[in-house]
C-alpha positions in Angstrom: -63.2 15.3 142.7 -66.2 15.1 140.3 -64.5 16.9 137.4 -66.1 19.6 134.2 -64.9 18.8 131.2 -65.9 14.5 131.1 -66.3 10.7 133.4 -64.7 9.3 135.9 -65.3 5.7 137.3 -67.4 6.1 141.3 -64.5 3.0 141.4 -61.5 5.6 140.7 -59.0 6.7 144.2 -59.9 10.3 143.2 -63.7 8.5 144.3 -62.4 7.7 147.5 -63.5 3.9 147.0 -58.7 2.6 146.4 -59.6 1.1 143.0 -57.7 2.5 140.1 -59.6 3.5 137.2 -58.8 0.6 134.1 -56.7 2.9 131.2 -55.9 2.6 127.9 -53.4 4.2 125.3 -55.0 6.3 123.0 -53.6 6.9 119.3 -51.1 10.2 120.2 -50.2 7.5 123.9 -51.5 9.4 125.9 -53.4 7.2 129.0 -57.2 7.7 129.0 -60.4 7.0 131.2 -61.6 3.7 129.6 -65.9 4.3 130.0 -68.7 1.5 131.7 -71.6 1.6 132.9 -70.5 3.2 136.6 -69.1 6.3 135.6 -69.8 9.9 137.1 -67.9 13.1 136.0 -63.7 13.0 134.5 -61.9 14.7 132.2 -59.0 14.0 129.4 -57.7 17.1 129.7 -56.3 18.1 132.6 -55.1 21.7 131.9 -58.9 22.4 130.3 -60.2 21.3 133.3 -57.9 23.4 135.3 -58.4 26.7 133.7 -62.4 25.5 133.3 -62.3 25.2 137.4 -60.4 28.5 137.5 -62.6 30.5 135.8 -65.6 29.2 137.8 -63.6 30.2 140.7 -63.3 33.5 139.1 -66.5 33.8 138.9 -67.6 33.0 142.0 -65.6 35.9 143.4 -66.9 38.3 141.7 -70.9 37.3 142.4 -69.0 37.3 145.8 -67.4 40.7 145.5 -70.7 42.4 143.8 -72.2 41.3 147.3 -70.3 41.4 150.1 -71.0 44.2 152.7 -67.5 44.0 154.9 -64.9 46.0 153.6 -62.2 43.2 154.6 -64.2 40.5 152.6 -64.5 43.2 149.6 -60.2 43.8 150.1 -59.2 39.8 150.5 -61.1 38.8 147.6 -59.9 41.9 145.2 -56.3 40.5 146.8 -56.8 37.1 145.8 -58.3 38.0 141.8 -55.8 40.5 141.5 -52.8 38.1 142.6 -53.8 35.5 139.8 -53.5 38.7 137.3 -57.6 39.4 137.2 -57.9 43.2 137.7 -60.9 45.9 138.7 -61.6 47.8 136.7 -63.4 51.5 137.9 -63.0 53.6 134.8 -64.2 57.3 136.0 -62.7 59.4 134.1 -61.9 58.4 130.8 -63.5 58.3 128.0 -67.0 56.0 127.1 -65.5 53.5 124.6 -68.9 51.0 124.0 -66.8 47.9 122.9 -64.9 48.1 126.7 -67.7 50.0 128.7 -71.8 49.2 129.0 -73.7 52.3 129.8 -76.1 52.0 132.8 -77.4 55.6 132.6 -76.0 58.9 132.0 -75.8 62.7 133.8 -76.4 66.0 132.0 -73.1 68.7 131.5 -73.1 72.2 130.8 -69.5 71.6 130.2 -68.4 70.2 126.5 -65.6 68.5 127.7 -67.2 66.3 129.5 -69.1 65.1 127.2 -68.7 61.8 126.4 -67.0 60.7 129.8 -67.3 58.3 132.8 -68.9 60.3 135.1 -68.8 57.2 137.5 -68.9 53.5 137.4 -72.1 51.7 138.4 -70.8 48.2 138.8 -67.0 47.0 138.3 -65.9 45.6 135.3 -63.2 42.7 135.2 -60.2 41.4 133.3 -58.0 38.8 133.8 -54.6 39.7 132.3 -55.2 42.1 129.2 -59.3 39.8 128.8 -62.2 41.4 130.0 -64.1 38.8 132.1 -66.8 41.8 132.1 -67.0 45.1 131.1 -67.7 47.8 134.0 -71.2 49.0 134.2 -70.8 53.0 133.7 -72.5 56.9 133.7 -71.3 58.7 132.0 -71.6 62.6 131.6 -74.1 63.5 128.3 -74.1 67.7 127.1 -77.0 69.0 128.0 -79.5 70.3 125.3 -80.4 73.9 124.9 
């Protein structure tokens, strides 16, 4: 498998050739792959690579959710994301907060109580636990000028 954060030898066990990569000890006592001319991508930090790959998969799922037309596919993607702590953000009926939401448009209202309240979500947002991955794009009620 080709990693995202460094280099992997073409002749490593992961490349399918069955030959082990040369390793050397670093100052911290951990093993690291030596550099050479026959290199392809690898990582020296497996946790960092796993987190980067998780983030890539989450982005891919969000992309697929935006484009999915099948209710079953949408439900399955949403279940998979929620299973790893990623929740969709649909803030309809809450007060607009520019730190959390992106305004996509306004909807005129005569009700002062609705001024600044989110009328609908145009594009779902997503949060990975408490971290916003993508702010929802929303339509906000705006008091009609008289």
